[in-house]
C-alpha positions as CSV (number, residue, x, y, z in Angstrom):
1,M,107.8,143.0,90.6
2,K,105.1,141.7,93.2
3,S,104.9,138.0,92.8
4,H,101.7,136.3,92.4
5,L,99.8,135.3,94.9
6,Y,98.3,131.9,94.3
7,D,95.1,130.5,95.8
8,L,96.7,127.2,97.5
9,V,100.7,126.4,97.3
10,I,101.9,122.8,98.1
11,H,105.5,123.6,99.3
12,N,108.9,121.4,99.6
13,G,107.6,118.5,98.0
14,K,109.2,116.1,95.4
15,V,107.2,116.6,92.8
16,I,106.9,113.2,90.1
17,D,105.4,113.4,87.0
18,S,105.4,110.6,84.2
19,D,109.2,111.5,83.3
20,S,110.2,114.4,85.5
21,I,111.5,114.7,89.4
22,F,112.5,117.4,91.6
23,I,111.7,119.4,94.9
24,G,109.8,122.3,94.6
25,D,106.3,123.7,94.8
26,L,103.1,124.0,92.8
27,G,100.7,127.0,93.2
28,I,97.0,126.5,92.6
29,D,94.3,128.8,91.1
30,G,90.7,127.9,91.3
31,E,90.7,124.0,90.4
32,K,94.1,124.4,88.0
33,I,97.6,123.7,88.5
34,V,99.2,127.4,87.4
35,A,102.6,127.2,88.1
36,I,105.6,124.9,89.2
37,G,108.5,126.2,90.9
38,Q,110.3,127.4,93.8
39,G,109.1,129.8,96.6
40,L,105.6,130.2,95.4
41,S,103.4,132.3,97.6
42,G,99.7,131.3,98.5
43,R,97.0,132.5,100.3
44,K,96.8,128.8,101.8
45,A,99.7,126.5,101.9
46,I,100.1,123.1,102.9
47,D,103.8,121.5,103.5
48,A,104.7,118.4,101.4
49,S,108.5,118.2,102.9
50,E,109.7,114.8,102.5
51,K,106.8,113.6,100.6
52,Y,105.8,113.1,96.7
53,I,103.7,115.0,95.0
54,L,101.6,113.0,92.1
55,P,98.8,113.8,90.0
56,G,95.7,112.0,91.0
57,G,95.6,108.5,90.0
58,V,93.5,107.2,86.9
59,D,91.8,104.1,87.0
60,P,90.7,103.2,83.8
61,H,88.9,99.4,84.4
62,V,86.0,99.5,87.3
63,H,82.6,98.2,87.8
64,L,80.6,99.7,90.2
65,E,76.7,99.3,90.9
66,M,77.5,96.3,87.6
67,P,74.4,93.9,87.2
68,V,76.0,90.2,87.1
69,G,73.3,87.6,86.8
70,A,71.2,87.4,89.9
71,T,73.1,90.2,91.9
72,Q,75.7,93.4,91.1
73,S,78.8,94.7,92.7
74,S,78.7,95.5,95.9
75,D,80.3,99.0,95.8
76,D,77.9,101.3,94.5
77,W,79.0,105.1,92.9
78,F,79.5,106.5,96.0
79,T,81.0,104.1,98.0
80,G,83.2,103.0,95.2
81,T,84.4,106.2,94.2
82,R,85.3,107.0,98.2
83,A,87.5,104.1,98.3
84,A,89.3,105.4,95.1
85,A,89.8,108.9,96.7
86,C,90.8,107.4,100.0
87,G,93.7,105.9,97.9
88,G,94.9,108.5,95.9
89,T,92.7,107.6,92.6
90,T,91.1,111.2,91.1
91,T,89.6,109.4,88.2
92,V,87.6,106.3,87.2
93,I,86.5,104.6,84.2
94,D,83.1,102.4,84.2
95,F,81.3,100.7,81.6
96,V,78.2,101.1,79.9
97,E,76.2,97.8,79.2
98,P,72.8,98.6,77.2
99,K,69.9,97.0,77.3
100,I,68.7,94.7,74.2
101,N,67.2,97.3,71.7
102,E,68.4,100.7,73.9
103,S,70.3,102.9,71.8
104,L,74.0,103.4,73.0
105,G,73.3,107.1,73.5
106,N,70.1,106.4,75.9
107,A,72.2,104.2,77.8
108,L,75.2,105.8,78.2
109,D,73.0,109.1,79.5
110,A,71.3,107.1,82.3
111,R,75.0,105.7,83.5
112,R,76.0,109.1,83.4
113,A,73.2,110.4,85.3
114,L,73.1,107.3,87.6
115,A,76.9,108.5,88.4
116,Q,76.5,112.0,88.5
117,S,74.3,112.0,91.7
118,K,76.9,109.8,93.6
119,S,80.5,109.7,92.4
120,V,83.0,112.0,94.4
121,V,85.9,111.8,92.0
122,D,85.4,112.4,88.2
123,F,84.4,109.7,85.7
124,G,84.3,108.3,82.1
125,L,82.3,105.9,80.7
126,H,83.6,103.1,78.0
127,M,80.5,102.0,76.0
128,T,80.2,98.2,75.7
129,I,79.5,96.8,72.1
130,T,77.5,93.1,71.9
131,R,76.4,93.3,68.2
132,D,77.7,94.5,64.9
133,D,73.8,94.9,63.1
134,E,74.1,97.9,61.5
135,K,71.5,99.6,63.8
136,I,74.6,99.4,66.3
137,L,77.4,100.5,64.3
138,C,75.7,103.5,62.8
139,Q,75.7,105.1,66.5
140,I,79.6,104.8,67.3
141,P,80.4,107.6,65.1
142,K,78.3,110.2,67.2
143,L,79.1,108.2,70.3
144,C,82.8,109.2,69.3
145,A,82.1,112.5,68.2
146,S,80.1,113.5,71.8
147,G,83.4,112.2,73.8
148,C,82.7,108.6,74.6
149,T,85.5,107.2,72.0
150,S,86.3,104.2,73.8
151,F,84.5,100.8,73.2
152,K,84.5,97.4,74.8
153,T,84.3,94.2,73.6
154,Y,84.0,90.2,75.1
155,L,85.5,86.9,73.0
156,T,83.4,84.8,75.9
157,Y,80.4,85.4,78.0
158,D,77.0,84.4,76.2
159,G,75.1,87.9,76.1
160,F,78.2,89.8,75.4
161,R,80.6,87.1,73.1
162,L,81.4,88.9,69.6
163,S,82.5,86.3,66.7
164,D,85.0,87.1,64.9
165,T,83.5,88.4,62.1
166,A,81.4,90.9,64.6
167,F,84.4,91.9,66.3
168,L,86.4,92.4,63.2
169,N,83.3,94.5,62.0
170,V,83.1,96.8,65.3
171,L,86.8,97.2,65.0
172,S,86.7,98.6,61.8
173,E,84.0,101.2,62.4
174,V,85.6,102.4,65.8
175,Q,89.1,102.5,63.5
176,A,87.1,105.2,61.2
177,V,86.2,107.4,63.9
178,G,89.7,107.1,65.8
179,G,88.4,105.2,68.7
180,I,90.0,102.7,70.8
181,V,88.5,99.1,71.0
182,L,88.9,97.2,74.5
183,V,88.5,93.5,74.8
184,H,88.3,91.0,76.9
185,A,90.3,88.1,75.3
186,E,89.6,84.8,76.5
187,N,88.9,81.3,74.0
188,D,85.0,81.0,74.7
189,A,85.2,77.3,73.2
190,I,88.0,76.4,75.3
191,I,86.4,77.6,77.9
192,K,83.0,75.8,77.8
193,H,84.5,72.6,76.3
194,I,86.4,72.4,79.8
195,Q,83.8,73.2,81.9
196,R,81.3,71.0,80.8
197,R,83.7,68.2,81.4
198,F,84.5,69.2,85.0
199,Q,80.4,69.9,85.6
200,N,80.3,65.7,84.5
201,I,82.8,64.1,87.2
202,K,81.6,67.1,89.5
203,K,84.4,69.1,90.0
204,T,83.1,72.3,91.6
205,T,85.1,73.9,94.2
206,P,86.7,77.4,93.4
207,K,90.2,75.9,92.3
208,Y,88.6,74.6,89.4
209,H,87.3,78.2,88.3
210,A,91.1,78.7,87.4
211,L,91.5,75.1,86.2
212,S,88.7,75.8,83.5
213,R,90.4,79.2,82.5
214,P,93.9,78.4,81.1
215,A,96.5,80.6,80.4
216,I,96.2,79.3,76.6
217,A,92.6,80.3,76.4
218,E,93.6,83.9,77.3
219,S,97.3,84.2,75.0
220,E,95.4,82.6,72.0
221,A,92.3,85.2,72.2
222,I,94.6,87.9,72.5
223,Q,96.4,86.4,69.7
224,R,93.3,86.6,67.8
225,S,92.3,90.0,68.7
226,L,95.5,91.3,68.0
227,A,95.6,90.0,64.5
228,M,92.2,91.0,63.8
229,A,93.2,94.6,64.9
230,E,96.1,94.8,63.0
231,V,94.2,93.7,59.8
232,A,91.4,96.6,60.5
233,G,94.4,99.1,61.7
234,T,92.4,99.6,65.0
235,R,94.0,100.9,68.1
236,L,93.7,97.8,70.6
237,Y,93.4,98.1,74.3
238,V,93.9,94.5,76.0
239,V,92.4,94.6,79.4
240,H,93.1,92.5,82.5
241,V,96.6,90.6,81.0
242,S,97.0,87.7,83.6
243,T,99.4,85.3,81.6
244,A,102.9,85.6,80.5
245,M,101.8,84.2,77.0
246,G,99.7,87.1,77.0
247,V,102.6,89.6,77.9
248,E,104.5,88.1,75.0
249,A,101.7,88.4,72.3
250,I,101.3,92.0,72.9
251,Q,105.4,92.5,72.6
252,A,105.2,90.8,69.3
253,A,102.2,93.0,68.1
254,R,103.8,96.3,68.9
255,R,107.1,94.8,67.5
256,R,105.4,94.4,64.7
257,G,103.7,98.3,64.3
258,V,100.6,97.1,66.0
259,A,98.7,99.8,68.3
260,A,98.6,97.4,70.7
261,Y,97.9,98.1,74.4
262,G,98.0,96.2,77.6
263,E,96.8,96.4,80.9
264,T,97.5,94.4,84.1
265,C,96.0,94.8,87.2
266,P,97.3,94.2,91.2
267,H,95.9,90.8,91.7
268,Y,97.4,89.3,88.6
269,L,100.7,91.0,89.6
270,L,100.8,89.8,93.6
271,L,98.4,86.7,94.1
272,T,98.0,83.4,92.5
273,D,96.3,80.5,91.7
274,K,96.9,79.0,95.0
275,D,95.3,81.3,96.8
276,L,91.8,79.7,94.9
277,S,92.6,76.2,96.8
278,R,92.5,77.9,100.2
279,S,90.6,75.9,102.9
280,G,86.7,75.8,103.4
281,F,85.0,77.8,100.8
282,D,87.4,81.0,101.5
283,G,89.1,80.3,97.7
284,A,86.1,82.0,96.2
285,K,87.0,85.3,97.4
286,Y,89.6,84.6,94.9
287,V,87.3,83.9,91.9
288,C,87.8,86.4,89.0
289,S,88.1,86.2,85.2
290,P,90.3,85.8,83.8
291,P,91.4,83.6,87.1
292,L,95.0,84.1,89.1
293,R,98.0,82.5,87.9
294,S,101.0,81.2,88.6
295,G,104.1,82.8,90.5
296,Q,106.1,83.1,86.8
297,D,102.9,84.9,85.4
298,N,103.5,87.1,88.0
299,M,107.1,87.8,87.3
300,R,106.7,88.4,83.8
301,L,103.7,90.8,84.1
302,W,106.0,92.5,85.9
303,E,108.5,92.3,83.4
304,G,106.0,93.6,81.0
305,L,105.1,96.7,83.2
306,V,109.1,97.7,83.4
307,N,109.5,97.3,79.5
308,D,106.4,98.6,78.2
309,D,105.0,95.5,76.8
310,L,102.1,96.4,79.4
311,Q,101.2,100.2,79.7
312,T,98.9,100.6,82.6
313,V,98.2,99.5,85.6
314,G,93.9,98.8,85.8
315,T,92.0,97.5,89.2
316,D,89.1,95.6,87.2
317,H,87.5,96.5,90.8
318,C,84.2,94.4,90.8
319,P,83.3,93.5,94.6
320,F,81.1,90.9,96.0
321,F,80.5,90.4,99.8
322,F,81.4,87.0,100.5
323,K,79.0,86.1,102.7
324,G,75.7,87.0,100.9
325,Q,77.2,86.8,97.2
326,K,80.4,84.8,96.4
327,D,78.4,82.1,98.5
328,L,75.6,82.1,95.8
329,G,78.3,79.4,94.2
330,K,79.2,77.4,97.2
331,D,77.9,74.6,95.7
332,D,79.2,75.5,91.7
333,Y,82.1,77.4,91.2
334,M,80.3,78.7,87.8
335,K,78.0,80.5,90.1
336,I,80.5,82.5,91.8
337,P,79.8,86.0,90.9
338,G,83.4,86.8,89.1
339,G,85.3,90.3,90.2
340,L,87.5,91.3,93.4
341,P,87.6,94.7,95.0
342,G,90.8,96.7,94.5
343,I,90.0,100.1,93.3
344,E,91.7,101.6,96.9
345,S,95.2,100.2,97.5
346,R,96.4,100.5,93.7
347,L,99.0,103.3,94.0
348,A,100.6,101.6,97.5
349,L,100.3,98.3,96.4
350,I,102.4,99.2,93.6
351,H,104.5,101.8,95.0
352,H,105.7,98.8,97.6
353,Y,105.7,96.1,95.1
354,G,107.4,97.6,92.3
355,V,109.0,101.0,93.3
356,R,110.7,100.1,96.9
357,S,111.7,96.6,95.6
358,G,113.2,98.4,92.4
359,K,111.7,97.0,89.8
360,L,109.7,100.2,88.5
361,S,110.9,103.8,88.9
362,L,109.1,106.7,90.7
363,N,108.4,107.9,87.1
364,R,107.3,104.7,85.7
365,W,104.9,104.1,88.8
366,V,103.2,107.6,87.8
367,Q,103.2,106.6,84.4
368,V,101.4,103.3,84.5
369,C,99.2,104.3,87.3
370,C,98.1,107.9,86.3
371,T,99.6,109.3,82.9
372,N,99.3,106.5,80.9
373,P,95.5,105.2,81.1
374,A,94.7,109.5,80.7
375,K,96.7,109.2,77.2
376,L,95.2,106.5,76.1
377,F,91.3,107.1,77.0
378,G,91.8,111.3,76.0
379,L,92.0,112.7,79.3
380,Y,95.9,114.1,78.6
381,P,97.3,116.7,80.0
382,R,93.9,117.9,82.0
383,K,94.5,114.6,83.7
384,G,97.4,112.2,85.0
385,S,99.6,115.9,84.9
386,L,101.1,118.0,86.9
387,E,101.7,120.7,83.8
388,P,100.1,123.7,84.1
389,A,96.9,123.7,82.8
390,A,95.7,120.3,84.3
391,D,93.4,119.9,86.5
392,A,94.6,120.3,90.4
393,D,94.1,116.5,90.6
394,L,97.2,115.5,93.2
395,V,98.3,112.9,95.7
396,I,100.4,114.2,98.5
397,F,101.9,110.5,99.3
398,D,104.4,109.7,102.5
399,P,106.7,106.8,100.8
400,N,107.5,106.0,104.9
401,K,104.3,105.7,106.1
402,N,103.5,101.9,107.5
403,V,100.4,100.2,106.8
404,T,98.3,97.0,107.4
405,L,95.9,96.4,104.6
406,T,92.7,94.9,106.7
407,K,89.4,95.6,105.9
408,P,88.5,97.6,109.0
409,F,91.2,100.0,107.2
410,L,89.9,100.4,104.0
411,H,86.6,102.2,102.7
412,E,85.2,99.6,99.8
413,Q,81.9,98.2,100.4
414,V,82.5,94.6,100.8
415,D,83.4,92.1,103.8
416,Y,86.8,91.1,102.7
417,T,90.0,92.4,101.1
418,P,92.2,89.9,99.1
419,Y,95.0,91.9,100.3
420,E,94.6,91.4,104.3
421,G,97.6,91.3,106.2
422,F,99.6,93.1,103.2
423,E,102.1,95.2,105.1
424,L,102.9,98.2,103.0
425,Y,105.4,101.2,103.3
426,G,104.4,104.3,101.7
427,Y,100.8,105.9,101.5
428,P,98.6,108.8,100.2
429,T,98.1,111.0,103.5
430,M,96.2,113.8,101.1
431,T,94.1,113.5,98.2
432,M,92.7,116.6,95.7
433,L,90.3,116.7,93.0
434,R,90.3,120.1,91.6
435,G,91.9,121.7,94.1
436,R,89.7,120.6,96.8
437,V,91.0,118.4,99.4
438,I,88.5,115.8,99.3
439,Y,90.8,113.0,101.6
440,E,93.1,113.8,104.4
441,N,95.2,111.8,106.7
442,G,92.3,108.7,106.8
443,V,89.5,110.8,106.9
444,F,87.4,111.2,104.0
445,L,86.2,114.9,103.0
446,G,84.4,114.9,99.8
447,A,81.1,114.4,99.0
448,P,78.2,112.7,96.2
449,G,77.6,114.3,93.3
450,N,81.2,116.3,93.2
451,G,82.9,114.2,90.5
452,Q,81.9,115.5,87.0
453,Y,81.6,113.3,84.0
454,L,84.5,113.6,81.3
455,S,83.9,114.0,77.8
456,R,87.2,112.2,76.0
457,L,89.2,113.4,73.0
458,V,90.4,110.5,70.4
459,G,93.4,109.5,72.9
460,E,97.1,108.6,72.2
């Protein structure tokens, strides 16, 4: 019998899925993976010898063209997703922030249209919920049924913060339709109390940003949000966990049987609060919320990833130019736009500092960067998988490619990288989106508008 001739075969790579590793071939027809094996034949072929073949990265937490006070994040949907593609990420999930009196559906449609016109990778959207009145809550079932199944909440920030009662009401409504709630967990009262004290004594340099948001402010809010999720029976995803105490709260809840999940980010694994004390105003480059923590917190976050106390690594990519944006707070840390760039380097950073250092297995690397985000947010097995019928979103990753991260090397639209000078072994050499090469050996080959909006199922 004549063997099938695939549109494309990737030969002889180390194929790494969430739970398997083998040397072999992937056969692709059109936009889908259709075969895994050895000796496959294709009309076109790519040799991946001595390289890894991974599912495309899934970044569950990005902020592109996001308004923040008087400014907005510097990466738009084109530049941000271009950077993602160059770093091996083929799916991002951003946020919808409805205006006052705007329906959630209309806000979703507007955000989707903006992204669709520019994105070079596939994308989903989380819906932000800032009120619990009946007018808002009654829209949640329709949104979930239409494929927007995740809902972002905040326990701090004026204009976004939900009271405990409102948060519990949102949890209950989302639980009823099988969705998942994301929470930015910091204790608002603690933060404001310390901020006022610092303002009164003129302590306004960047290092006081971290001091005004202590670890206890995060851990208390995480524990409180988990308690309410336990009562409501709702799946809860704690974004950007930065502290050892936060990890331990999630671990304890999971042991009690709570459907709790935790995300951390590369900057919480690799940077510390000492970066906020850099000379001059350079510490402003590292202002984000929650803030950078101690080296001991870094270590506990890594342990959390190893032990499945934390399930994902997102980036919380929210970049601002140092000159012209971060310096809006040159006289007051409270006016510094909070956020760091990182959408491009996630896969390589976690490989170098996680896999090469012996902390994470290759399978666990794929789980936290690709598969788990896809599962939690209703994209699996279409995304985050190398199984037949999955989208042919692939990364060919050279584990021996040596790069040094610098601003000129990266594609993010911002004038610095917090990882300046980081030397890495292992970097993507090719990224494919639905069977099409969009990045190869330092050259971006995608185009704005090629990304597709992802209507999502209720996740695992």
